[in-house]
VEXDREN-2710 file (C-alpha; in Angstrom, 1 decimal):
% VEXDREN-2710
k/r/px/py/pz
1/UNK/-18.2/-1.1/-6.3
2/UNK/-14.4/-0.9/-6.4
3/UNK/-12.9/-0.4/-9.9
4/UNK/-9.5/-2.1/-10.1
5/UNK/-7.9/-2.3/-13.5
6/UNK/-6.5/-5.6/-14.8
7/UNK/-3.0/-4.7/-14.0
8/UNK/-1.4/-8.1/-14.7
9/UNK/-1.9/-7.7/-18.5
10/UNK/-0.2/-6.4/-20.5
11/UNK/3.1/-6.2/-18.6
12/UNK/6.7/-5.7/-19.7
13/UNK/8.5/-7.9/-17.2
14/UNK/7.4/-10.8/-15.1
15/UNK/9.5/-12.0/-12.1
16/UNK/8.7/-15.3/-10.5
17/UNK/10.1/-15.8/-7.0
18/UNK/10.3/-19.4/-6.0
19/UNK/11.2/-20.9/-2.6
20/UNK/14.8/-21.4/-3.8
21/UNK/15.1/-17.6/-4.3
22/UNK/14.0/-17.0/-0.8
23/UNK/15.6/-19.8/1.1
24/UNK/18.0/-17.5/3.0
25/UNK/15.0/-15.4/4.2
26/UNK/13.0/-18.0/6.0
27/UNK/13.9/-18.8/9.6
28/UNK/13.2/-22.6/9.5
29/UNK/16.0/-23.8/7.2
30/UNK/15.1/-27.5/7.8
31/UNK/11.5/-26.8/6.5
32/UNK/13.0/-25.0/3.5
33/UNK/15.2/-28.0/2.6
34/UNK/12.4/-30.5/3.2
35/UNK/10.1/-28.6/0.8
36/UNK/12.9/-28.1/-1.8
37/UNK/13.7/-31.8/-1.7
38/UNK/10.3/-32.4/-3.2
39/UNK/9.5/-29.2/-5.1
40/UNK/10.4/-25.6/-5.7
41/UNK/7.1/-23.8/-5.3
42/UNK/6.3/-20.4/-6.5
43/UNK/6.0/-17.9/-3.6
44/UNK/5.1/-14.8/-5.6
45/UNK/5.0/-13.3/-9.0
46/UNK/5.6/-9.6/-10.0
47/UNK/4.2/-8.1/-13.1
48/UNK/6.0/-4.8/-13.9
49/UNK/5.1/-2.2/-16.5
50/UNK/8.1/-0.8/-18.4
51/UNK/9.0/2.8/-17.8
52/UNK/12.4/4.6/-18.1
53/UNK/14.5/4.3/-14.9
54/UNK/14.4/8.1/-14.3
55/UNK/13.0/10.0/-11.3
56/UNK/10.2/11.7/-13.1
57/UNK/8.6/8.3/-13.9
58/UNK/6.8/6.0/-11.7
59/UNK/7.2/2.2/-11.5
60/UNK/3.9/0.4/-11.0
61/UNK/3.8/-3.4/-10.5
62/UNK/1.3/-6.0/-9.5
63/UNK/2.4/-8.7/-7.1
64/UNK/0.5/-12.0/-6.6
65/UNK/1.7/-13.5/-3.3
66/UNK/0.5/-17.1/-2.9
67/UNK/-0.9/-18.4/0.3
68/UNK/1.2/-20.9/2.3
69/UNK/3.8/-21.4/5.0
70/UNK/7.4/-22.6/5.3
71/UNK/7.4/-24.3/8.7
72/UNK/5.1/-22.0/10.6
73/UNK/6.1/-18.8/8.8
74/UNK/3.7/-17.3/6.3
75/UNK/4.8/-16.7/2.7
76/UNK/6.2/-13.2/2.2
77/UNK/8.0/-11.0/-0.4
78/UNK/11.8/-10.6/-0.1
79/UNK/11.3/-7.1/1.3
80/UNK/13.7/-4.2/0.5
81/UNK/15.0/-0.8/1.2
82/UNK/15.4/1.7/-1.7
83/UNK/18.9/2.8/-2.7
84/UNK/17.4/6.3/-3.0
85/UNK/16.9/7.3/0.7
86/UNK/14.3/9.9/0.0
87/UNK/12.0/7.5/-2.0
88/UNK/8.7/6.4/-0.7
89/UNK/6.4/3.6/-1.9
90/UNK/2.6/3.1/-1.8
91/UNK/1.2/-0.4/-1.6
92/UNK/-2.5/-0.8/-2.5
93/UNK/-4.4/-4.0/-1.8
94/UNK/-6.4/-5.5/-4.7
95/UNK/-7.6/-8.8/-3.2
96/UNK/-6.8/-11.1/-0.3
97/UNK/-5.4/-10.1/3.1
98/UNK/-2.1/-9.8/4.9
99/UNK/0.4/-7.6/6.7
100/UNK/3.0/-5.1/5.5
101/UNK/6.0/-5.0/7.7
102/UNK/7.9/-1.6/7.7
103/UNK/11.3/-1.2/9.3
104/UNK/13.7/1.7/9.2
105/UNK/17.5/1.3/9.3
106/UNK/17.6/2.1/13.0
107/UNK/15.4/-1.0/13.6
108/UNK/12.1/0.7/14.4
109/UNK/9.3/-1.5/13.2
110/UNK/5.7/-1.0/12.3
111/UNK/3.1/-3.2/10.7
112/UNK/0.0/-2.3/8.7
113/UNK/-3.0/-4.5/7.6
114/UNK/-3.3/-4.9/3.9
115/UNK/-6.6/-5.9/2.2
116/UNK/-8.6/-5.0/-0.9
117/UNK/-8.9/-1.2/-1.4
118/UNK/-6.5/-0.5/1.5
119/UNK/-3.3/1.5/0.9
120/UNK/-0.1/1.4/3.0
121/UNK/2.5/4.1/2.8
122/UNK/6.1/3.1/3.2
123/UNK/8.0/6.4/4.0
124/UNK/11.4/7.3/2.7
125/UNK/14.1/5.3/4.4
126/UNK/11.8/2.4/5.4
127/UNK/12.1/-1.2/4.2
128/UNK/8.9/-3.0/3.4
129/UNK/7.8/-6.6/3.2
130/UNK/4.4/-8.0/2.4
131/UNK/3.1/-11.2/4.2
132/UNK/0.2/-13.3/3.1
133/UNK/-1.7/-14.3/6.2
134/UNK/-4.8/-15.6/4.4
135/UNK/-5.6/-18.9/2.6
136/UNK/-6.0/-17.1/-0.8
137/UNK/-3.8/-15.1/-3.1
138/UNK/-2.8/-11.7/-1.8
139/UNK/-2.7/-9.3/-4.8
140/UNK/-1.4/-5.8/-4.5
141/UNK/-0.2/-2.9/-6.6
142/UNK/3.0/-1.0/-5.7
143/UNK/4.0/2.4/-6.9
144/UNK/7.3/4.3/-6.5
145/UNK/9.8/6.5/-8.4
146/UNK/11.4/4.6/-11.2
147/UNK/15.0/5.4/-10.1
148/UNK/14.9/4.1/-6.6
149/UNK/16.7/0.8/-6.9
150/UNK/16.1/-2.1/-4.6
151/UNK/18.4/-3.0/-1.7
152/UNK/17.7/-6.7/-0.9
153/UNK/21.2/-7.3/0.5
154/UNK/20.6/-5.4/3.7
155/UNK/17.5/-7.5/4.4
156/UNK/19.5/-10.7/3.8
157/UNK/22.2/-9.5/6.2
158/UNK/20.0/-8.1/9.0
159/UNK/16.5/-9.4/8.3
160/UNK/13.3/-7.9/9.7
161/UNK/12.9/-7.5/13.5
162/UNK/9.6/-9.5/13.3
163/UNK/8.5/-12.6/11.6
164/UNK/4.9/-13.5/11.0
165/UNK/4.1/-17.0/12.0
166/UNK/1.0/-19.2/12.5
167/UNK/0.7/-20.3/16.1
168/UNK/-2.8/-21.5/15.6
169/UNK/-4.5/-18.3/16.5
END
């Protein structure tokens, strides 16, 4: 039996990412606008525990990535590099299934499966994005140094070298 603590409660900060927050990230802009004309669905929520933003502390947060697609592209997190180039991150699956895309600044790409009780290591200097390829919530815990900072702008500008889409198989 896997013992996973209830890491969504209590939390210090909750971040809710809606489609409108990720509209620049999805490839099918028409599908984004079609959905946004009717609704602004939640794509994922992050529950973060407060710690001082200093290197000797660790940030740990629970993310709940909802199932779904925009066009044929599965829901995903924004993805980010760390401002601190020597900072790694560990992503631990709690429930559901998906993929972690890992990409370094030179464009080298890897992907790892994420499921309950699996851990994925994102090495220093590698961006990471989690993709929900299942029809249920993908819940995972992430842990990294508290002083890393998140560089989302590089991902907006350059994107990931691979997108995860549903082609029926």
